[in-house]
C-alpha positions in Angstrom: -27.6 -263.4 -17.5 -29.8 -260.7 -17.0 -26.8 -258.0 -17.5 -26.6 -259.7 -20.8 -30.2 -259.4 -21.7 -30.3 -255.8 -21.1 -26.6 -255.2 -23.4 -28.8 -257.2 -25.9 -31.4 -254.4 -26.6 -29.2 -251.3 -28.2 -27.4 -254.0 -30.8 -31.6 -254.8 -31.3 -33.5 -251.5 -31.6 -30.1 -249.1 -32.6 -30.1 -251.8 -35.8 -33.6 -250.7 -36.9 -32.7 -247.0 -35.8 -30.5 -247.4 -38.4 -32.5 -248.7 -41.5 -35.0 -245.8 -40.2 -32.2 -242.8 -40.1 -30.8 -244.0 -43.3 -34.7 -243.4 -45.3 -34.7 -240.7 -43.2 -31.7 -238.8 -45.0 -32.6 -240.5 -48.6 -36.1 -239.5 -49.2 -37.2 -236.8 -46.0 -34.1 -235.2 -45.0 -31.2 -234.8 -47.4 -29.0 -233.3 -45.3 -27.4 -235.3 -42.4 -26.8 -232.9 -39.9 -30.3 -231.6 -40.6 -31.9 -234.4 -39.8 -29.1 -235.4 -36.8 -30.2 -232.2 -35.6 -34.3 -233.1 -35.8 -34.0 -236.7 -33.9 -32.2 -235.2 -31.6 -34.8 -232.6 -30.5 -37.4 -235.2 -31.3 -35.1 -236.8 -28.4 -37.1 -235.3 -25.9 -40.6 -235.6 -27.6 -41.2 -239.4 -26.7 -39.8 -239.0 -22.7 -42.1 -236.1 -22.1 -45.6 -238.0 -23.5 -43.8 -241.4 -21.3 -43.8 -238.9 -18.0 -47.7 -239.6 -16.8 -46.7 -243.3 -16.6 -43.6 -243.2 -15.4 -43.1 -240.3 -13.3 -38.8 -238.6 -13.2 -37.4 -237.1 -9.9 -34.4 -235.0 -9.2 -30.4 -236.5 -9.1 -28.0 -235.5 -6.7 -26.0 -232.0 -8.3 -23.1 -233.6 -9.9 -24.5 -237.2 -11.9 -26.9 -235.1 -13.1 -24.1 -232.7 -14.3 -22.4 -235.6 -15.7 -25.2 -237.6 -17.1 -26.6 -233.7 -18.9 -23.4 -233.3 -20.4 -23.2 -237.3 -21.4 -25.8 -236.1 -23.3 -25.0 -233.2 -25.2 -22.4 -235.0 -26.7 -24.4 -237.8 -27.5 -26.0 -235.8 -29.9 -23.4 -234.1 -31.1 -21.6 -237.7 -32.1 -25.5 -237.9 -33.4 -24.7 -235.7 -35.1 -21.7 -236.7 -36.9 -23.1 -240.3 -37.6 -26.0 -238.7 -39.4 -23.8 -236.6 -42.0 -21.9 -240.1 -42.4 -24.8 -242.0 -43.2 -26.3 -239.3 -46.0 -23.0 -240.3 -47.7 -22.6 -243.7 -46.8 -24.4 -247.5 -46.8 -26.2 -248.2 -43.7 -24.4 -251.5 -43.6 -20.9 -249.5 -43.7 -21.9 -246.8 -41.4 -22.5 -248.8 -38.6 -19.5 -251.3 -39.2 -17.2 -248.1 -39.4 -18.8 -247.0 -35.5 -18.0 -251.0 -34.4 -14.3 -248.6 -33.6 -16.0 -247.5 -30.0 -15.3 -250.3 -27.9 -11.4 -250.2 -29.3 -11.6 -246.4 -28.3 -14.1 -246.6 -24.6 -11.5 -249.5 -23.3 -9.0 -247.9 -24.7 -10.2 -244.8 -22.2 -11.1 -247.3 -19.6 -7.2 -248.3 -19.3 -6.5 -243.7 -19.1 -9.3 -243.2 -16.8 -10.9 -246.0 -14.4 -7.7 -248.4 -14.3 -8.7 -251.3 -16.5 -6.1 -253.5 -17.5 -5.1 -254.6 -21.5 -4.4 -257.9 -21.8 -2.8 -259.6 -25.3 -6.0 -261.4 -26.3 -7.3 -257.0 -26.1 -4.8 -256.1 -29.1 -5.9 -259.0 -31.4 -9.0 -257.9 -30.7 -8.1 -255.0 -31.7 -6.0 -255.9 -34.7 -9.5 -257.9 -35.8 -12.0 -254.9 -35.3 -9.9 -252.3 -36.8 -8.9 -255.0 -40.1 -12.7 -255.2 -40.7 -13.1 -251.1 -40.3 -10.6 -250.8 -42.8 -11.9 -253.5 -45.5 -15.6 -252.5 -45.5 -14.4 -249.0 -45.5 -12.6 -248.9 -48.7 -13.5 -248.9 -51.9 -12.5 -248.9 -55.9 -12.7 -246.7 -58.1 -11.2 -247.8 -60.8 -7.8 -249.0 -60.5 -7.5 -247.5 -57.1 -8.4 -247.8 -53.0 -10.5 -245.0 -51.4 -11.5 -244.7 -47.8 -15.3 -244.5 -47.6 -15.9 -240.5 -47.7 -18.0 -240.6 -44.1 -14.7 -242.1 -42.8 -13.8 -238.8 -41.3 -17.9 -237.7 -40.0 -17.4 -241.3 -38.2 -14.3 -240.8 -36.5 -15.6 -238.4 -35.1 -18.8 -239.9 -34.3 -16.8 -242.5 -32.8 -14.2 -240.3 -30.3 -17.7 -238.3 -28.8 -19.3 -241.7 -28.3 -16.5 -242.8 -26.8 -16.5 -239.4 -24.0 -19.8 -239.9 -23.7 -19.6 -243.3 -22.7 -16.6 -242.4 -20.4 -18.7 -239.9 -18.8 -22.0 -242.6 -17.8 -19.2 -244.6 -16.2 -18.0 -242.3 -13.7 -22.1 -241.7 -12.4 -23.8 -244.2 -10.4 -27.4 -243.5 -10.1 -30.4 -246.5 -9.1 -32.7 -244.2 -10.8 -32.3 -245.3 -14.2 -35.3 -243.5 -16.2 -34.3 -240.0 -14.9 -30.8 -240.6 -16.0 -32.3 -241.7 -19.3 -35.1 -238.9 -19.5 -32.0 -236.1 -18.5 -29.5 -237.6 -21.9 -32.7 -236.8 -23.9 -33.0 -233.1 -22.4 -28.7 -232.9 -23.7 -29.8 -234.5 -26.6 -32.5 -231.7 -27.3 -30.5 -229.2 -25.2 -27.1 -229.7 -27.6 -28.7 -229.8 -30.6 -31.7 -227.0 -30.6 -29.2 -224.3 -30.9 -28.0 -225.5 -34.3 -31.7 -224.7 -35.9 -30.3 -220.7 -35.2 -28.3 -221.3 -38.4 -29.9 -220.0 -41.4 -29.4 -223.7 -43.4 -30.3 -225.8 -40.5 -33.5 -223.7 -40.4 -34.6 -223.3 -43.9 -33.7 -227.1 -44.0 -36.4 -227.7 -41.8 -39.0 -226.1 -42.7 -38.4 -227.2 -45.9 -38.8 -230.8 -45.0 -42.3 -230.5 -43.1 -43.6 -228.4 -45.7 -43.1 -231.0 -48.3 -43.2 -234.4 -45.8 -45.2 -233.3 -42.6 -46.7 -235.9 -40.8 -44.4 -239.0 -43.1 -42.1 -237.3 -41.7 -43.2 -236.5 -37.8 -44.0 -240.2 -37.6 -40.4 -241.8 -38.7 -39.0 -239.1 -36.6 -41.4 -240.6 -34.1 -40.8 -244.5 -34.9 -36.9 -243.8 -34.6 -36.8 -241.6 -31.3 -38.7 -245.4 -29.9 -36.4 -247.2 -30.7 -33.2 -245.5 -30.3 -35.0 -244.6 -26.3 -35.3 -248.2 -26.2 -31.4 -248.2 -27.0 -30.3 -245.4 -24.8 -32.7 -247.1 -21.6 -30.6 -250.5 -22.9 -27.5 -248.7 -22.6 -27.1 -247.5 -19.4 -27.8 -249.6 -17.7 -25.6 -251.9 -19.2 -22.7 -249.4 -18.5 -24.0 -248.8 -15.5 -23.9 -252.6 -13.9 -21.4 -254.4 -16.4 -18.2 -252.9 -18.1 -18.2 -250.1 -20.1 -16.6 -251.8 -23.2 -18.3 -255.1 -23.0 -21.1 -252.8 -23.0 -20.1 -250.6 -25.9 -19.4 -254.3 -27.1 -22.7 -256.3 -27.3 -23.9 -252.6 -29.2 -21.7 -253.4 -31.7 -23.4 -256.4 -33.0 -26.0 -254.0 -34.1 -23.1 -254.6 -37.0 -25.5 -257.7 -37.7 -28.3 -256.6 -37.8 -28.1 -253.8 -40.3 -26.1 -256.2 -42.5 -29.5 -258.4 -43.2 -32.0 -256.0 -42.9 -30.5 -253.9 -45.7 -30.0 -256.9 -47.4 -33.8 -258.1 -46.9 -35.1 -254.5 -47.8 -33.0 -254.0 -51.2 -34.0 -257.4 -52.9 -37.4 -257.0 -51.1 -38.4 -252.8 -50.9 -35.4 -251.6 -52.8 -37.8 -248.6 -52.7 -36.9 -248.3 -49.2 -32.7 -248.9 -49.2 -30.8 -250.2 -52.3 -27.7 -250.9 -51.4 -25.1 -252.6 -53.9 -25.9 -256.6 -53.9 -23.0 -258.0 -55.9 -22.0 -261.2 -54.9 -18.7 -259.6 -54.6 -19.6 -256.4 -52.7 -21.8 -258.7 -50.3 -18.8 -261.4 -49.9 -16.5 -258.5 -49.2 -18.8 -256.9 -46.2 -19.2 -260.3 -45.1 -16.5 -260.8 -44.7 -15.4 -257.5 -43.2 -18.4 -257.8 -40.7 -17.1 -261.3 -39.9 -13.9 -260.0 -38.3 -15.1 -257.2 -36.7 -17.6 -259.6 -34.7 -14.6 -262.1 -34.8 -12.8 -259.2 -32.7 -15.8 -258.6 -30.7 -16.3 -262.3 -29.0 -12.0 -262.1 -28.5 -12.8 -258.7 -26.5 -15.6 -260.6 -24.9 -13.2 -263.4 -23.8 -10.6 -261.1 -22.8 
């Protein structure tokens, strides 16, 4: 029961963070890659503020290196994810990212000897069907995949790689590990500020929205830090694929939050609310959640 409660934390907190991510790229930093760089660099700020209350300890060199590398790759995943969310509705982006449990389980089979069952294959079919359904859009008489699709597939691949790296580590000091993950986020993304386009975009964003932008970045990182802590603990204490599955419940939270904001605060987020579109999204999400349930039983 305790593991289940911990594993539910990422889905909830990342759901709120996804809404904040969409607000960030809609109102403050239009370029998704630049927004991802900023959120990753700020990932090291929030844990630093917590150090006087929760000090860290040195970890053994081998797991410390793997955790740091996982943080770097996880940060690169976020660059692709933020580019995707700058091109598409938050609900669709998070739903497409639900492919990660499939990739992680396949990786667990390849590297850790986990065994696939017929239930797993049925769950894969449901998840894939739901992801394809929600990523398709009708333009005229033809259907096209979301413009964010390739970015999100790249994001899924890197997130899965980071998860499998974390599964190879075994440390008891979870706070020091989470701190190191966040350092990896910042270290892997800060060099991109050397590119003139990204540096100019950051400077322009802060010149126009200094205090609101700072507040939004801190809020995003508060949510994501809580999610990373819960995700790291759940991966360490239980099955990596199942931890990813429960984190994917973020899809349902984002759908509900985005719909509420569309009706009650459209200045923040406004998604397509036509009945047919809502029902289509709901159907796709239910398929994905059905796949999640089967994966849990498998």
